[in-house]
NUFI-912177 format. One record per residue (C-alpha): residue number from 1; x, y, z; residue in three letters; chain. Coordinates in steps of 0.05 Angstrom, whole numbers, plus 32768, in hexadecimal, padded with zeros to 4 digits. Last residue first. Example, Ala and Ser with C-alpha at 12.3 -4.5 7.8 and 13.67 -1.06 7.14 Angstrom:
2
<site pos="2" c1="8111" c2="7FEB" c3="808F" code="SER" unit="A"/>
<site pos="1" c1="80F6" c2="7FA6" c3="809C" code="ALA" unit="A"/>
//
This chain:
280
<site pos="280" c1="8719" c2="896F" c3="880D" code="UNK" unit="A"/>
<site pos="279" c1="8718" c2="8924" c3="8803" code="UNK" unit="A"/>
<site pos="278" c1="86E7" c2="88F3" c3="87E3" code="UNK" unit="A"/>
<site pos="277" c1="86F7" c2="88AB" c3="87F4" code="UNK" unit="A"/>
<site pos="276" c1="86DA" c2="887A" c3="87C1" code="UNK" unit="A"/>
<site pos="275" c1="86D1" c2="8830" c3="87D5" code="UNK" unit="A"/>
<site pos="274" c1="86CF" c2="87F0" c3="87AD" code="UNK" unit="A"/>
<site pos="273" c1="86A7" c2="87B0" c3="87A6" code="UNK" unit="A"/>
<site pos="272" c1="86BF" c2="8769" c3="8799" code="UNK" unit="A"/>
<site pos="271" c1="868F" c2="8732" c3="8782" code="UNK" unit="A"/>
<site pos="270" c1="86AB" c2="86EB" c3="8787" code="UNK" unit="A"/>
<site pos="269" c1="86A1" c2="86A7" c3="8768" code="UNK" unit="A"/>
<site pos="268" c1="866A" c2="86BA" c3="8738" code="UNK" unit="A"/>
<site pos="267" c1="8642" c2="867D" c3="8724" code="UNK" unit="A"/>
<site pos="266" c1="862F" c2="867A" c3="86DA" code="UNK" unit="A"/>
<site pos="265" c1="85E4" c2="8682" c3="86CF" code="UNK" unit="A"/>
<site pos="264" c1="85CA" c2="865D" c3="8692" code="UNK" unit="A"/>
<site pos="263" c1="85B0" c2="868A" c3="865B" code="UNK" unit="A"/>
<site pos="262" c1="85C4" c2="8656" c3="8627" code="UNK" unit="A"/>
<site pos="261" c1="85FC" c2="8683" c3="860E" code="UNK" unit="A"/>
<site pos="260" c1="8618" c2="8689" c3="8654" code="UNK" unit="A"/>
<site pos="259" c1="8600" c2="86B5" c3="868D" code="UNK" unit="A"/>
<site pos="258" c1="8625" c2="86DF" c3="86C1" code="UNK" unit="A"/>
<site pos="257" c1="85FC" c2="8702" c3="86F7" code="UNK" unit="A"/>
<site pos="256" c1="860C" c2="873A" c3="8727" code="UNK" unit="A"/>
<site pos="255" c1="85DA" c2="8748" c3="875F" code="UNK" unit="A"/>
<site pos="254" c1="85FC" c2="8787" c3="877B" code="UNK" unit="A"/>
<site pos="253" c1="8640" c2="87A3" c3="876A" code="UNK" unit="A"/>
<site pos="252" c1="864E" c2="87D8" c3="879F" code="UNK" unit="A"/>
<site pos="251" c1="8678" c2="8817" c3="8799" code="UNK" unit="A"/>
<site pos="250" c1="867D" c2="882F" c3="87E1" code="UNK" unit="A"/>
<site pos="249" c1="867D" c2="8879" c3="87F0" code="UNK" unit="A"/>
<site pos="248" c1="86A8" c2="88A0" c3="8820" code="UNK" unit="A"/>
<site pos="247" c1="86A7" c2="88E9" c3="8834" code="UNK" unit="A"/>
<site pos="246" c1="86B5" c2="892D" c3="8816" code="UNK" unit="A"/>
<site pos="245" c1="867D" c2="8946" c3="87E9" code="UNK" unit="A"/>
<site pos="244" c1="8670" c2="894B" c3="879E" code="UNK" unit="A"/>
<site pos="243" c1="869C" c2="8917" c3="877C" code="UNK" unit="A"/>
<site pos="242" c1="868D" c2="890A" c3="8733" code="UNK" unit="A"/>
<site pos="241" c1="8688" c2="88C4" c3="8716" code="UNK" unit="A"/>
<site pos="240" c1="869C" c2="88A6" c3="86D3" code="UNK" unit="A"/>
<site pos="239" c1="8689" c2="885C" c3="86CB" code="UNK" unit="A"/>
<site pos="238" c1="86B1" c2="882A" c3="86A3" code="UNK" unit="A"/>
<site pos="237" c1="8696" c2="87E9" c3="8689" code="UNK" unit="A"/>
<site pos="236" c1="86A6" c2="879F" c3="8682" code="UNK" unit="A"/>
<site pos="235" c1="86F1" c2="87A8" c3="868E" code="UNK" unit="A"/>
<site pos="234" c1="871C" c2="876A" c3="8686" code="UNK" unit="A"/>
<site pos="233" c1="872C" c2="8723" c3="8699" code="UNK" unit="A"/>
<site pos="232" c1="8725" c2="86E4" c3="866E" code="UNK" unit="A"/>
<site pos="231" c1="86E7" c2="86CE" c3="8647" code="UNK" unit="A"/>
<site pos="230" c1="86AA" c2="86F1" c3="862B" code="UNK" unit="A"/>
<site pos="229" c1="8677" c2="86D0" c3="85FE" code="UNK" unit="A"/>
<site pos="228" c1="8663" c2="86A8" c3="85C1" code="UNK" unit="A"/>
<site pos="227" c1="8677" c2="86D8" c3="8588" code="UNK" unit="A"/>
<site pos="226" c1="865B" c2="86C0" c3="8546" code="UNK" unit="A"/>
<site pos="225" c1="8625" c2="86F5" c3="8549" code="UNK" unit="A"/>
<site pos="224" c1="85DC" c2="86E7" c3="853C" code="UNK" unit="A"/>
<site pos="223" c1="85C2" c2="86FD" c3="857F" code="UNK" unit="A"/>
<site pos="222" c1="85E9" c2="8737" c3="859E" code="UNK" unit="A"/>
<site pos="221" c1="8614" c2="8725" c3="85DA" code="UNK" unit="A"/>
<site pos="220" c1="85FB" c2="8745" c3="861A" code="UNK" unit="A"/>
<site pos="219" c1="860A" c2="8778" c3="8650" code="UNK" unit="A"/>
<site pos="218" c1="85D3" c2="8792" c3="867E" code="UNK" unit="A"/>
<site pos="217" c1="85E0" c2="87CA" c3="86B0" code="UNK" unit="A"/>
<site pos="216" c1="85BA" c2="87E7" c3="86EA" code="UNK" unit="A"/>
<site pos="215" c1="85D7" c2="8827" c3="8708" code="UNK" unit="A"/>
<site pos="214" c1="85C6" c2="883E" c3="874E" code="UNK" unit="A"/>
<site pos="213" c1="85D4" c2="8879" c3="877D" code="UNK" unit="A"/>
<site pos="212" c1="8599" c2="88A2" c3="8765" code="UNK" unit="A"/>
<site pos="211" c1="857B" c2="887D" c3="872B" code="UNK" unit="A"/>
<site pos="210" c1="8597" c2="8863" c3="86E9" code="UNK" unit="A"/>
<site pos="209" c1="8574" c2="8829" c3="86C8" code="UNK" unit="A"/>
<site pos="208" c1="857E" c2="87F4" c3="8693" code="UNK" unit="A"/>
<site pos="207" c1="85BE" c2="880F" c3="8677" code="UNK" unit="A"/>
<site pos="206" c1="85CE" c2="87E0" c3="863E" code="UNK" unit="A"/>
<site pos="205" c1="8614" c2="87CB" c3="8627" code="UNK" unit="A"/>
<site pos="204" c1="8610" c2="87A3" c3="85E7" code="UNK" unit="A"/>
<site pos="203" c1="8642" c2="8770" c3="85CF" code="UNK" unit="A"/>
<site pos="202" c1="8649" c2="8759" c3="8586" code="UNK" unit="A"/>
<site pos="201" c1="8683" c2="8786" c3="8575" code="UNK" unit="A"/>
<site pos="200" c1="86B5" c2="8761" c3="85A1" code="UNK" unit="A"/>
<site pos="199" c1="86F6" c2="877E" c3="85BC" code="UNK" unit="A"/>
<site pos="198" c1="86CF" c2="87BA" c3="85D6" code="UNK" unit="A"/>
<site pos="197" c1="86AD" c2="878D" c3="8609" code="UNK" unit="A"/>
<site pos="196" c1="86EC" c2="8778" c3="862F" code="UNK" unit="A"/>
<site pos="195" c1="8708" c2="87BE" c3="8626" code="UNK" unit="A"/>
<site pos="194" c1="86CF" c2="87DF" c3="864C" code="UNK" unit="A"/>
<site pos="193" c1="868F" c2="87FB" c3="8630" code="UNK" unit="A"/>
<site pos="192" c1="867A" c2="883F" c3="864A" code="UNK" unit="A"/>
<site pos="191" c1="8652" c2="885F" c3="8682" code="UNK" unit="A"/>
<site pos="190" c1="8658" c2="88AA" c3="868C" code="UNK" unit="A"/>
<site pos="189" c1="8647" c2="88B6" c3="8642" code="UNK" unit="A"/>
<site pos="188" c1="862A" c2="88FA" c3="8633" code="UNK" unit="A"/>
<site pos="187" c1="8638" c2="891A" c3="8677" code="UNK" unit="A"/>
<site pos="186" c1="8604" c2="894F" c3="8687" code="UNK" unit="A"/>
<site pos="185" c1="860B" c2="8946" c3="86D2" code="UNK" unit="A"/>
<site pos="184" c1="8647" c2="891B" c3="86E4" code="UNK" unit="A"/>
<site pos="183" c1="862E" c2="88D9" c3="8702" code="UNK" unit="A"/>
<site pos="182" c1="862D" c2="88E3" c3="874D" code="UNK" unit="A"/>
<site pos="181" c1="865B" c2="88DE" c3="878A" code="UNK" unit="A"/>
<site pos="180" c1="8656" c2="88F2" c3="87D3" code="UNK" unit="A"/>
<site pos="179" c1="860D" c2="88F4" c3="87E5" code="UNK" unit="A"/>
<site pos="178" c1="8600" c2="88C7" c3="87A9" code="UNK" unit="A"/>
<site pos="177" c1="861A" c2="888B" c3="87D0" code="UNK" unit="A"/>
<site pos="176" c1="8628" c2="8854" c3="879E" code="UNK" unit="A"/>
<site pos="175" c1="8606" c2="8817" c3="8780" code="UNK" unit="A"/>
<site pos="174" c1="8619" c2="87F2" c3="8741" code="UNK" unit="A"/>
<site pos="173" c1="85E5" c2="87BF" c3="872A" code="UNK" unit="A"/>
<site pos="172" c1="85F6" c2="8782" c3="8701" code="UNK" unit="A"/>
<site pos="171" c1="85E2" c2="8757" c3="86C5" code="UNK" unit="A"/>
<site pos="170" c1="8613" c2="8735" c3="8697" code="UNK" unit="A"/>
<site pos="169" c1="8604" c2="870A" c3="865A" code="UNK" unit="A"/>
<site pos="168" c1="862B" c2="86DF" c3="8628" code="UNK" unit="A"/>
<site pos="167" c1="8661" c2="86C6" c3="8657" code="UNK" unit="A"/>
<site pos="166" c1="868F" c2="8691" c3="863B" code="UNK" unit="A"/>
<site pos="165" c1="868D" c2="864E" c3="8661" code="UNK" unit="A"/>
<site pos="164" c1="86CA" c2="8624" c3="864F" code="UNK" unit="A"/>
<site pos="163" c1="86F4" c2="8662" c3="8643" code="UNK" unit="A"/>
<site pos="162" c1="86EC" c2="8676" c3="868C" code="UNK" unit="A"/>
<site pos="161" c1="86DF" c2="86BE" c3="86A1" code="UNK" unit="A"/>
<site pos="160" c1="871B" c2="86D1" c3="86CB" code="UNK" unit="A"/>
<site pos="159" c1="8702" c2="8712" c3="86E9" code="UNK" unit="A"/>
<site pos="158" c1="86CF" c2="8740" c3="86CA" code="UNK" unit="A"/>
<site pos="157" c1="86E0" c2="8787" c3="86DE" code="UNK" unit="A"/>
<site pos="156" c1="86B3" c2="87C3" c3="86EC" code="UNK" unit="A"/>
<site pos="155" c1="86DC" c2="8802" c3="86E4" code="UNK" unit="A"/>
<site pos="154" c1="86D6" c2="8842" c3="870D" code="UNK" unit="A"/>
<site pos="153" c1="86EA" c2="8884" c3="86EE" code="UNK" unit="A"/>
<site pos="152" c1="86F7" c2="88C7" c3="870F" code="UNK" unit="A"/>
<site pos="151" c1="86DB" c2="890E" c3="870B" code="UNK" unit="A"/>
<site pos="150" c1="86EC" c2="8945" c3="873C" code="UNK" unit="A"/>
<site pos="149" c1="86BD" c2="8972" c3="8763" code="UNK" unit="A"/>
<site pos="148" c1="86DC" c2="895E" c3="87A6" code="UNK" unit="A"/>
<site pos="147" c1="871F" c2="893A" c3="87A0" code="UNK" unit="A"/>
<site pos="146" c1="8720" c2="88EF" c3="8794" code="UNK" unit="A"/>
<site pos="145" c1="8741" c2="88B3" c3="87B5" code="UNK" unit="A"/>
<site pos="144" c1="872D" c2="8870" c3="8797" code="UNK" unit="A"/>
<site pos="143" c1="8731" c2="882C" c3="87B8" code="UNK" unit="A"/>
<site pos="142" c1="8722" c2="87E9" c3="8798" code="UNK" unit="A"/>
<site pos="141" c1="8736" c2="8805" c3="8755" code="UNK" unit="A"/>
<site pos="140" c1="8714" c2="87E4" c3="8733" code="UNK" unit="A"/>
<site pos="139" c1="86D3" c2="87C4" c3="8749" code="UNK" unit="A"/>
<site pos="138" c1="86CD" c2="8779" c3="8742" code="UNK" unit="A"/>
<site pos="137" c1="86AB" c2="873E" c3="8721" code="UNK" unit="A"/>
<site pos="136" c1="86BE" c2="86F5" c3="8728" code="UNK" unit="A"/>
<site pos="135" c1="86C7" c2="86B6" c3="86FE" code="UNK" unit="A"/>
<site pos="134" c1="86F9" c2="86AF" c3="8717" code="UNK" unit="A"/>
<site pos="133" c1="872B" c2="86B3" c3="8750" code="UNK" unit="A"/>
<site pos="132" c1="873A" c2="86F8" c3="876E" code="UNK" unit="A"/>
<site pos="131" c1="877A" c2="86FF" c3="8797" code="UNK" unit="A"/>
<site pos="130" c1="87AD" c2="8704" c3="875F" code="UNK" unit="A"/>
<site pos="129" c1="87D9" c2="873D" c3="8779" code="UNK" unit="A"/>
<site pos="128" c1="881F" c2="873E" c3="875A" code="UNK" unit="A"/>
<site pos="127" c1="8862" c2="8751" c3="8778" code="UNK" unit="A"/>
<site pos="126" c1="889A" c2="8783" c3="8770" code="UNK" unit="A"/>
<site pos="125" c1="88C4" c2="879C" c3="87AB" code="UNK" unit="A"/>
<site pos="124" c1="88EA" c2="87DE" c3="87A9" code="UNK" unit="A"/>
<site pos="123" c1="891D" c2="8806" c3="87D1" code="UNK" unit="A"/>
<site pos="122" c1="8919" c2="884E" c3="87BD" code="UNK" unit="A"/>
<site pos="121" c1="894F" c2="8873" c3="8797" code="UNK" unit="A"/>
<site pos="120" c1="8960" c2="88B8" c3="87B3" code="UNK" unit="A"/>
<site pos="119" c1="8960" c2="88A8" c3="87FE" code="UNK" unit="A"/>
<site pos="118" c1="8958" c2="88EB" c3="8820" code="UNK" unit="A"/>
<site pos="117" c1="898B" c2="891A" c3="883F" code="UNK" unit="A"/>
<site pos="116" c1="8967" c2="895E" c3="883D" code="UNK" unit="A"/>
<site pos="115" c1="8932" c2="8955" c3="8873" code="UNK" unit="A"/>
<site pos="114" c1="8961" c2="8929" c3="889A" code="UNK" unit="A"/>
<site pos="113" c1="897C" c2="88E2" c3="889B" code="UNK" unit="A"/>
<site pos="112" c1="8946" c2="88CA" c3="886C" code="UNK" unit="A"/>
<site pos="111" c1="8926" c2="8888" c3="8857" code="UNK" unit="A"/>
<site pos="110" c1="8905" c2="886B" c3="8819" code="UNK" unit="A"/>
<site pos="109" c1="88D0" c2="8836" c3="880B" code="UNK" unit="A"/>
<site pos="108" c1="88B0" c2="881F" c3="87CA" code="UNK" unit="A"/>
<site pos="107" c1="887F" c2="87E5" c3="87BF" code="UNK" unit="A"/>
<site pos="106" c1="8870" c2="87D2" c3="8777" code="UNK" unit="A"/>
<site pos="105" c1="882F" c2="87AF" c3="8764" code="UNK" unit="A"/>
<site pos="104" c1="881C" c2="8787" c3="8726" code="UNK" unit="A"/>
<site pos="103" c1="87D4" c2="8770" c3="871F" code="UNK" unit="A"/>
<site pos="102" c1="8793" c2="876B" c3="8745" code="UNK" unit="A"/>
<site pos="101" c1="8786" c2="87A7" c3="8771" code="UNK" unit="A"/>
<site pos="100" c1="879D" c2="87B1" c3="87B8" code="UNK" unit="A"/>
<site pos="99" c1="8766" c2="87BB" c3="87EB" code="UNK" unit="A"/>
<site pos="98" c1="8796" c2="87BF" c3="8826" code="UNK" unit="A"/>
<site pos="97" c1="87DE" c2="87D7" c3="882D" code="UNK" unit="A"/>
<site pos="96" c1="8801" c2="87C9" c3="886E" code="UNK" unit="A"/>
<site pos="95" c1="883E" c2="87F0" c3="8887" code="UNK" unit="A"/>
<site pos="94" c1="8876" c2="87E0" c3="88B7" code="UNK" unit="A"/>
<site pos="93" c1="88B4" c2="880A" c3="88C9" code="UNK" unit="A"/>
<site pos="92" c1="888F" c2="8845" c3="88E8" code="UNK" unit="A"/>
<site pos="91" c1="88BB" c2="8883" c3="88F3" code="UNK" unit="A"/>
<site pos="90" c1="8890" c2="88AA" c3="88C3" code="UNK" unit="A"/>
<site pos="89" c1="8896" c2="88D7" c3="8886" code="UNK" unit="A"/>
<site pos="88" c1="8853" c2="88E2" c3="8862" code="UNK" unit="A"/>
<site pos="87" c1="8843" c2="88AF" c3="882C" code="UNK" unit="A"/>
<site pos="86" c1="885D" c2="88B7" c3="87E6" code="UNK" unit="A"/>
<site pos="85" c1="8829" c2="88C0" c3="87AF" code="UNK" unit="A"/>
<site pos="84" c1="8818" c2="8889" c3="877D" code="UNK" unit="A"/>
<site pos="83" c1="8838" c2="887B" c3="8739" code="UNK" unit="A"/>
<site pos="82" c1="880B" c2="8854" c3="8709" code="UNK" unit="A"/>
<site pos="81" c1="8833" c2="8825" c3="86DC" code="UNK" unit="A"/>
<site pos="80" c1="881A" c2="87E5" c3="86FC" code="UNK" unit="A"/>
<site pos="79" c1="87FD" c2="87F8" c3="8740" code="UNK" unit="A"/>
<site pos="78" c1="8830" c2="881F" c3="8769" code="UNK" unit="A"/>
<site pos="77" c1="8839" c2="881A" c3="87B5" code="UNK" unit="A"/>
<site pos="76" c1="8855" c2="8853" c3="87DE" code="UNK" unit="A"/>
<site pos="75" c1="8885" c2="885C" c3="8818" code="UNK" unit="A"/>
<site pos="74" c1="88A6" c2="8891" c3="8844" code="UNK" unit="A"/>
<site pos="73" c1="88D6" c2="8885" c3="887E" code="UNK" unit="A"/>
<site pos="72" c1="88F3" c2="88B0" c3="88B5" code="UNK" unit="A"/>
<site pos="71" c1="892E" c2="88BE" c3="88E3" code="UNK" unit="A"/>
<site pos="70" c1="8961" c2="888F" c3="88C4" code="UNK" unit="A"/>
<site pos="69" c1="89A1" c2="888D" c3="88EC" code="UNK" unit="A"/>
<site pos="68" c1="898F" c2="884D" c3="8912" code="UNK" unit="A"/>
<site pos="67" c1="898A" c2="8821" c3="88D4" code="UNK" unit="A"/>
<site pos="66" c1="8960" c2="8825" c3="8895" code="UNK" unit="A"/>
<site pos="65" c1="8929" c2="87F3" c3="88A5" code="UNK" unit="A"/>
<site pos="64" c1="88EE" c2="87D2" c3="8883" code="UNK" unit="A"/>
<site pos="63" c1="88AF" c2="87AA" c3="8890" code="UNK" unit="A"/>
<site pos="62" c1="8879" c2="879F" c3="885B" code="UNK" unit="A"/>
<site pos="61" c1="8831" c2="8787" c3="8860" code="UNK" unit="A"/>
<site pos="60" c1="8807" c2="8775" c3="8824" code="UNK" unit="A"/>
<site pos="59" c1="87BC" c2="8773" c3="8816" code="UNK" unit="A"/>
<site pos="58" c1="8790" c2="8757" c3="87DF" code="UNK" unit="A"/>
<site pos="57" c1="87A3" c2="870F" c3="87ED" code="UNK" unit="A"/>
<site pos="56" c1="87B7" c2="86DB" c3="87BA" code="UNK" unit="A"/>
<site pos="55" c1="87FD" c2="86F7" c3="87B3" code="UNK" unit="A"/>
<site pos="54" c1="8829" c2="86E6" c3="8778" code="UNK" unit="A"/>
<site pos="53" c1="8873" c2="86F0" c3="8787" code="UNK" unit="A"/>
<site pos="52" c1="88A3" c2="8717" c3="875A" code="UNK" unit="A"/>
<site pos="51" c1="88CE" c2="8730" c3="8794" code="UNK" unit="A"/>
<site pos="50" c1="88B5" c2="8714" c3="87D6" code="UNK" unit="A"/>
<site pos="49" c1="8877" c2="872D" c3="87F9" code="UNK" unit="A"/>
<site pos="48" c1="8889" c2="874E" c3="883B" code="UNK" unit="A"/>
<site pos="47" c1="88C2" c2="874F" c3="886D" code="UNK" unit="A"/>
<site pos="46" c1="8906" c2="8770" c3="8876" code="UNK" unit="A"/>
<site pos="45" c1="8904" c2="87A4" c3="883F" code="UNK" unit="A"/>
<site pos="44" c1="8947" c2="87C9" c3="8845" code="UNK" unit="A"/>
<site pos="43" c1="8950" c2="8814" c3="8844" code="UNK" unit="A"/>
<site pos="42" c1="8988" c2="8842" c3="882C" code="UNK" unit="A"/>
<site pos="41" c1="89A3" c2="8886" c3="883E" code="UNK" unit="A"/>
<site pos="40" c1="89EA" c2="8890" c3="8825" code="UNK" unit="A"/>
<site pos="39" c1="8A22" c2="8878" c3="8851" code="UNK" unit="A"/>
<site pos="38" c1="8A54" c2="88A8" c3="8872" code="UNK" unit="A"/>
<site pos="37" c1="8A94" c2="8888" c3="888E" code="UNK" unit="A"/>
<site pos="36" c1="8AC3" c2="88B3" c3="8863" code="UNK" unit="A"/>
<site pos="35" c1="8AA0" c2="88F1" c3="887D" code="UNK" unit="A"/>
<site pos="34" c1="8A90" c2="8923" c3="8846" code="UNK" unit="A"/>
<site pos="33" c1="8A48" c2="890B" c3="8844" code="UNK" unit="A"/>
<site pos="32" c1="8A40" c2="8921" c3="888D" code="UNK" unit="A"/>
<site pos="31" c1="8A0C" c2="88F4" c3="88AF" code="UNK" unit="A"/>
<site pos="30" c1="8A42" c2="88C9" c3="88D1" code="UNK" unit="A"/>
<site pos="29" c1="8A5D" c2="8906" c3="88F5" code="UNK" unit="A"/>
<site pos="28" c1="8A9E" c2="88EE" c3="8916" code="UNK" unit="A"/>
<site pos="27" c1="8AA1" c2="8900" c3="895F" code="UNK" unit="A"/>
<site pos="26" c1="8AB1" c2="8946" c3="8979" code="UNK" unit="A"/>
<site pos="25" c1="8AC1" c2="8945" c3="89C4" code="UNK" unit="A"/>
<site pos="24" c1="8AF3" c2="890B" c3="89C1" code="UNK" unit="A"/>
<site pos="23" c1="8B22" c2="892A" c3="898D" code="UNK" unit="A"/>
<site pos="22" c1="8B1F" c2="896F" c3="89AE" code="UNK" unit="A"/>
<site pos="21" c1="8B2F" c2="8956" c3="89F4" code="UNK" unit="A"/>
<site pos="20" c1="8B72" c2="897A" c3="89FD" code="UNK" unit="A"/>
<site pos="19" c1="8B59" c2="89B8" c3="89D9" code="UNK" unit="A"/>
<site pos="18" c1="8B1A" c2="89BC" c3="8A03" code="UNK" unit="A"/>
<site pos="17" c1="8B40" c2="89B2" c3="8A44" code="UNK" unit="A"/>
<site pos="16" c1="8B73" c2="89E8" c3="8A32" code="UNK" unit="A"/>
<site pos="15" c1="8B3B" c2="8A19" c3="8A22" code="UNK" unit="A"/>
<site pos="14" c1="8B1A" c2="8A0B" c3="8A66" code="UNK" unit="A"/>
<site pos="13" c1="8B5B" c2="8A15" c3="8A8C" code="UNK" unit="A"/>
<site pos="12" c1="8B6B" c2="8A56" c3="8A68" code="UNK" unit="A"/>
<site pos="11" c1="8B25" c2="8A70" c3="8A73" code="UNK" unit="A"/>
<site pos="10" c1="8B29" c2="8A5F" c3="8ABD" code="UNK" unit="A"/>
<site pos="9" c1="8B6C" c2="8A83" c3="8AC3" code="UNK" unit="A"/>
<site pos="8" c1="8B4F" c2="8AC3" c3="8AA6" code="UNK" unit="A"/>
<site pos="7" c1="8B14" c2="8AC1" c3="8AD6" code="UNK" unit="A"/>
<site pos="6" c1="8B44" c2="8ABF" c3="8B11" code="UNK" unit="A"/>
<site pos="5" c1="8B4C" c2="8A82" c3="8B3C" code="UNK" unit="A"/>
<site pos="4" c1="8B35" c2="8A88" c3="8B84" code="UNK" unit="A"/>
<site pos="3" c1="8B70" c2="8A81" c3="8BB4" code="UNK" unit="A"/>
<site pos="2" c1="8B69" c2="8A4D" c3="8BEB" code="UNK" unit="A"/>
<site pos="1" c1="8B90" c2="8A61" c3="8C2A" code="UNK" unit="A"/>
//
């Protein structure tokens, strides 16, 4: 007759089984830094603009991986010496950046095994955006994020003005949505000369008209100066805005004109506007 094992005998059998199979039941922990097989968190960029490349598009897409143990990735892209914020952690391994500004860009990506085991030194890729041929005119930066009731600066750039045809006059209108952004009330000088104009004493910046959501500007070389006109790339003027409500406003450059010393219109190859996103 079958005899039911006692509770004591079952505990002994179970304990013996656990001891016998100890090595198989507890595998090596590859996420334990004390484990000889542990590898620090690292990521590899598998696709995207190559190191030091010059890109003639204003967007860039990167792919990356850190292996099966990585549970999340964070990325950012820096413009010249400006350090941007890291993105939220995500399992995505592809990211596209649009509306990149002209100049040096550095893409960063990092991975993590856990909330405390994070890649200390990001994986980087440096490249250059040169998407705007000249002569052109553009808003910088192309995309601005601003908090409500904060002030920020938008620059109007002249792009690749040719030495063979120096620019002696510029006319343009800057339009924006005054529901979201305005010129700061009471500001003494919300519109100022940019570096391209400050380099020459014979250039005047005239504000023809300021109305709700619109600024008309006229830039010209004073008569009687030896300076013939603007060449190269640089800031024509800087405009300080104040954000007043959450939402999105375009910064449009309307009806821009370049003229030479003979008052002949110089064709503008491209006009690039911007956007401001006001956040709570």
